[in-house]
C-alpha positions as CSV (number, residue, x, y, z in Angstrom):
1,X,73.5,24.8,-51.8
2,X,70.2,26.0,-53.4
3,X,68.2,24.8,-50.4
4,X,70.5,26.6,-48.0
5,X,70.2,29.9,-50.0
6,X,66.4,29.5,-50.1
7,X,66.3,28.8,-46.3
8,X,68.5,31.9,-45.6
9,X,66.2,34.0,-47.9
10,X,63.1,32.8,-46.1
11,X,64.7,33.5,-42.7
12,X,65.7,37.0,-43.7
13,X,62.2,37.8,-45.1
14,X,60.6,36.5,-41.9
15,X,62.9,38.6,-39.8
16,X,62.3,41.7,-41.8
17,X,58.5,41.1,-41.6
18,X,58.7,40.6,-37.8
19,X,60.7,43.8,-37.5
20,X,58.1,45.7,-39.6
21,X,55.2,44.4,-37.4
22,X,57.1,45.3,-34.2
23,X,57.7,48.8,-35.5
24,X,54.0,49.2,-36.3
25,X,53.0,48.0,-32.9
26,X,55.4,50.2,-31.2
27,X,54.2,53.2,-33.2
28,X,50.6,52.4,-32.3
29,X,51.4,52.1,-28.6
30,X,53.2,55.4,-28.6
31,X,50.3,57.1,-30.3
32,X,47.8,55.6,-27.9
33,X,50.0,56.7,-25.0
34,X,50.1,60.3,-26.3
35,X,46.3,60.4,-26.8
36,X,45.5,59.2,-23.3
37,X,48.3,60.9,-21.5
38,X,46.2,63.9,-20.5
39,X,43.2,61.8,-19.6
40,X,44.8,60.0,-16.7
41,X,43.0,61.0,-13.4
42,X,46.2,61.4,-11.5
43,X,48.3,63.4,-14.0
44,X,48.3,66.7,-12.1
45,X,50.3,66.1,-8.9
46,X,51.4,69.6,-8.0
47,X,52.9,70.4,-4.6
48,X,51.3,73.6,-3.4
49,X,53.8,76.2,-2.3
50,X,51.5,79.3,-2.0
51,X,47.9,79.4,-0.7
52,X,46.8,81.8,-3.5
53,X,48.2,79.7,-6.3
54,X,45.5,78.4,-8.6
55,X,45.9,75.2,-10.6
56,X,44.9,74.9,-14.3
57,X,43.3,71.8,-15.6
58,X,42.4,70.7,-19.1
59,X,38.8,69.9,-19.9
60,X,39.4,66.2,-20.1
61,X,40.9,66.3,-16.6
62,X,37.8,68.0,-15.4
63,X,35.7,65.1,-16.8
64,X,37.9,62.6,-14.9
65,X,37.6,64.6,-11.7
66,X,33.8,64.4,-12.0
67,X,34.1,60.7,-11.3
68,X,34.8,61.7,-7.7
69,X,31.3,63.1,-7.5
70,X,29.9,59.6,-7.5
71,X,32.1,58.6,-4.7
72,X,30.4,61.3,-2.6
73,X,33.6,63.1,-1.7
74,X,32.7,66.7,-2.5
75,X,30.6,68.9,-4.8
76,X,32.1,70.2,-8.1
77,X,31.2,73.4,-9.8
78,X,32.0,73.9,-13.5
79,X,31.4,77.5,-14.7
80,X,28.8,78.0,-12.0
81,X,26.9,74.7,-12.7
82,X,26.8,72.4,-9.7
83,X,27.5,68.7,-9.7
84,X,26.3,67.3,-6.4
85,X,28.1,64.8,-4.3
86,X,26.8,61.3,-4.7
87,X,25.2,61.8,-8.1
88,X,25.8,59.4,-11.0
89,X,28.2,61.0,-13.6
90,X,26.6,59.0,-16.4
91,X,23.3,60.8,-15.8
92,X,24.8,64.3,-15.8
93,X,24.7,66.8,-18.7
94,X,28.4,67.2,-19.4
95,X,28.0,69.2,-22.6
96,X,29.1,72.4,-20.9
97,X,32.6,71.1,-20.5
98,X,35.0,71.9,-23.3
99,X,37.6,69.1,-23.4
100,X,40.1,71.3,-25.3
101,X,39.8,74.3,-22.9
102,X,41.8,75.1,-19.8
103,X,40.0,75.6,-16.4
104,X,41.3,77.5,-13.4
105,X,40.7,75.6,-10.2
106,X,39.9,76.6,-6.7
107,X,39.6,74.2,-3.8
108,X,37.1,75.2,-1.1
109,X,38.1,73.6,2.2
110,X,36.2,73.2,5.4
111,X,37.4,74.1,8.9
112,X,38.9,70.7,9.2
113,X,41.0,71.2,6.1
114,X,39.1,68.6,4.0
115,X,38.0,69.6,0.5
116,X,34.3,70.4,0.5
117,X,34.0,71.5,-3.2
118,X,36.1,72.2,-6.2
119,X,35.3,75.1,-8.6
120,X,36.4,75.0,-12.2
121,X,36.2,78.2,-14.2
122,X,37.0,78.2,-17.9
123,X,39.9,80.4,-18.9
124,X,38.9,82.9,-21.5
């Protein structure tokens, strides 16, 4: 009887410990998800309904958009500073971008409708 009681006690302690570990892991994953939620490159998928509507991006989203510069898709302007198409984003001076600020965005399109450049202007 004593062995059975000890076995049940060990089983309950191990189950409680596993539950505690699972709760800690779940909390960590939730916190990591919240921290990186606004850093996902595709987070802003807005269906445009008006031509004059301007989108607003966070500074971290502007940084992720700068990855498109390396692909050579288009030029990007941030507060008047140009980041040329085809340049390496790791060699650029990104200190002008405030990751906590909001930026108004304007897409400049060519005659064929393709995006030629994107202009980000910090909201004041």
